[in-house]
Structures are given as structure tokens and as C-alpha cells.
C-alpha positions in Angstrom: -0.7 12.1 -26.5 -0.5 13.7 -23.1 1.4 17.0 -22.5 4.9 16.9 -21.3 5.2 17.9 -17.7 8.5 19.2 -16.3 8.3 21.1 -13.1 11.4 23.4 -12.6 12.4 21.9 -9.3 15.9 22.8 -8.0 18.1 19.8 -7.3 19.6 18.9 -4.0 21.8 15.8 -3.4 21.8 13.9 -0.1 25.5 14.6 0.0 26.5 18.3 0.0 29.1 17.8 -2.7 26.9 16.5 -5.4 29.8 16.3 -7.9 31.5 13.7 -5.6 28.6 11.3 -5.4 30.3 8.6 -7.5 33.2 8.6 -5.0 30.9 8.4 -2.0 28.7 5.5 -3.3 31.7 3.4 -4.3 33.6 4.1 -1.1 36.6 5.7 -2.8 36.0 8.8 -0.7 34.6 8.7 2.9 31.7 11.0 3.6 33.7 12.5 6.4 36.0 13.8 3.7 33.3 15.8 1.9 34.9 19.2 1.8 31.5 20.9 2.1 30.2 18.9 5.1 29.9 22.1 7.4 27.1 23.3 5.1 25.1 20.3 6.2 24.5 21.8 9.6 26.1 18.8 11.3 28.2 19.4 14.4 31.0 17.1 13.2 32.1 15.3 10.1 31.1 12.0 11.8 27.5 13.2 12.4 27.3 14.2 8.7 28.8 10.9 7.5 26.3 8.9 9.6 23.3 10.6 8.1 24.4 11.4 4.5 23.7 7.9 3.1 20.3 8.0 4.8 19.2 11.5 3.8 17.5 10.7 0.4 14.1 11.6 1.9 15.5 14.8 3.4 17.0 15.7 0.0 13.6 15.2 -1.6 11.9 17.4 1.0 14.6 20.2 0.5 13.9 20.1 -3.2 10.2 20.5 -2.7 10.6 23.3 -0.2 12.9 25.1 -2.7 10.4 24.6 -5.5 7.5 26.1 -3.6 9.5 29.1 -2.2 10.1 28.1 1.4 13.4 28.6 3.1 15.5 25.5 2.8 17.1 24.5 6.1 20.4 22.5 6.0 19.8 18.8 5.9 21.1 17.6 9.3 18.9 20.0 11.3 16.0 18.6 9.2 17.0 15.1 10.2 17.0 16.0 13.9 13.5 17.5 13.5 12.3 14.3 11.8 13.8 12.1 14.5 11.9 14.1 17.0 8.7 13.8 14.9 9.2 10.0 14.7 9.9 9.8 11.0 13.4 8.4 11.7 14.0 6.0 14.6 17.7 5.6 15.5 18.7 2.4 17.3 22.4 2.5 17.8 24.0 2.4 14.4 20.8 1.4 12.7 18.0 3.7 11.5 14.3 2.9 10.8 12.8 5.3 8.3 11.9 7.3 6.5 8.5 6.5 8.1 6.0 8.0 5.8 3.1 9.0 8.0 4.9 10.9 10.7 7.0 12.5 7.9 3.8 13.6 6.1 2.3 14.9 9.4 5.4 16.9 10.1 5.5 18.4 6.7 1.9 19.5 7.0 2.3 20.9 10.5 5.6 22.8 9.8 5.2 24.1 6.3 1.5 23.8 5.5 2.1 21.8 2.4 -0.2 19.0 1.4 1.6 15.7 2.2 0.1 12.2 2.0 1.6 8.9 2.9 0.4 6.5 0.1 0.9 2.8 0.7 -0.3 2.1 -2.8 0.8 4.8 -5.2 0.0 3.8 -8.8 1.6 5.2 -11.9 -1.8 6.7 -12.8 -1.8 8.5 -9.4 1.7 9.8 -9.9 0.7 11.2 -13.3 -2.3 12.9 -11.8 -0.3 14.4 -9.0 2.3 15.8 -11.4 -0.4 17.1 -13.8 -2.0 18.9 -10.8 1.3 20.7 -10.0 2.4 18.3 -7.3 5.5 16.2 -6.7 5.9 12.6 -5.5 8.5 10.9 -3.4 8.9 7.3 -4.6 10.4 4.3 -3.0 12.8 2.7 -5.5 15.9 0.6 -5.6 19.1 2.6 -5.6 20.2 1.0 -8.9 17.6 3.2 -10.7 20.5 5.6 -11.0 21.8 3.5 -14.0 18.7 1.4 -14.8 21.0 -1.6 -14.8 21.3 -4.3 -13.5 17.8 -5.2 -12.6 17.7 -5.4 -8.8 16.6 -8.4 -6.8 14.3 -6.2 -4.6 12.4 -3.0 -4.8 12.4 0.1 -2.7 14.9 1.3 0.0 15.7 4.6 -1.6 13.7 7.7 -2.3 13.6 9.8 -5.4 11.5 12.8 -6.3 9.2 12.6 -9.4 9.2 16.0 -11.0 7.7 15.4 -14.5 6.7 12.9 -17.1 5.6 12.3 -20.7 4.1 9.4 -22.5 7.4 7.5 -22.5 9.1 8.2 -19.2 8.9 9.5 -15.7 11.4 12.3 -14.8 13.1 12.1 -11.4 15.5 14.0 -9.3 17.7 11.4 -7.7 19.4 12.4 -4.4 22.1 9.8 -5.1 22.2 10.1 -8.8 25.3 10.4 -10.9 26.4 13.9 -12.1 25.4 14.8 -15.6 23.5 11.5 -16.1 21.0 10.7 -13.4 20.8 13.5 -10.8 18.4 16.0 -12.4 15.4 15.3 -14.7 16.6 11.7 -15.2 14.2 9.8 -17.5 13.0 6.4 -16.3 10.9 4.7 -19.0 7.5 3.7 -17.7 8.2 0.2 -19.0 11.3 0.0 -16.7 10.0 1.7 -13.6 8.3 -1.5 -12.2 11.7 -3.2 -11.9 12.8 -0.7 -9.2 9.6 0.9 -7.8 8.0 -0.5 -4.7 4.6 1.0 -5.4 4.5 3.4 -2.4 5.6 6.8 -1.4 4.6 10.3 -0.3 2.8 12.8 -2.5 3.4 16.5 -2.0 1.3 19.5 -3.0 1.5 23.3 -2.5 -0.6 24.6 0.3 
């Protein structure tokens, strides 16, 4: 039996009002109506609303920075920096990204963390990274927040692996549901493959 790993990583949602995530993802509340949007660092509610559904990777980065004691910038200024670094490419109302290699390069250059783009990130590698004190951003399908239904595709959303035991991986999910799947949400290893695209970014302290 392997030891239980549970890194005390602070949680950050990709929306500023984490308690309102169910309303945002169902469309019953527009992101422009997030009462805390000014804390995002956006210039307008519209700028925040454009990026909030796309900021899962930024939320993962903010969690990692917080965990390792770095100042945590607001998310939208981080987005702007990542656009400049080539990790997001905006084409009108469409965005390509998060693009892992320029993201990892930017993380190394700006904060001195270890960051590695991994096109093939096995569960064994995830375990090793967590055992060594690191974290892993994983490409999963967004329905991992409820583990049901099984998606027709994998990937498209980023979560942060923060711990594990023999039975499950523990994740912080930037679009998880309050009290159930935001913080330290267990994903059974046997179920992970239904959602996980097998790629991501590993992060380590400098």
C-alpha cells in the first residue's frame, strides 16, 4: 500500500465567485453578473466574461503559485501575459490554448518553477510527480466534475492533481461544484481514463 499524498494546495476557481459556479456553467447567471468580477483584474465585465470560461489553466497556475508561496496575480492580467507569451492565441471570438510549451516556458522564466509540457503523461508519472512534492495540470473532459455521464471525448479542460492514494487521484477542479468537486475531489483511478486525455503540464518548486 502506497502512502496517502495530499498537498495542502489553496483552491482558486476560474470564476472569481466560486460559490456561483453552478449558475455560470448552466447559464442561469451570466459571467458578466459575477459580483466579484472586479477582483479578476479585468477592465470590464465583458472582458472578464470572455475569459472566465477559458481560465481553467490560469486557475491551476494560481493555485500552484499560492502553494509555493509566490504572490498570486489576478487571473486576467495573467491571461494577458500568457497571450503575449503565445500560450493563448485569440482569433476573434475564438481562442487556441492553453498551449502547453509556451505556457511552461513562461512559468519557468517568470517564476523559476519547474514546468514541463508532457504530451504523454501516464498515471505512473503523475504519481511520481506528486510523490516528489510536485503538482500536475491534467487535460480532462469537463464532466469529470460529476464523473457522470461518460463523455464522448477526452480533454478540453484543465484540473490540478494535488494528491492521490491507492484508490483515487485527488484534484482541484477550477470549474468544480461547491462542496462536492472543487477541492480535493477524488477521481477513482479506474474512472480517470474515461475523462483524461493522457497529457498535461507537470509543475515543481524551484
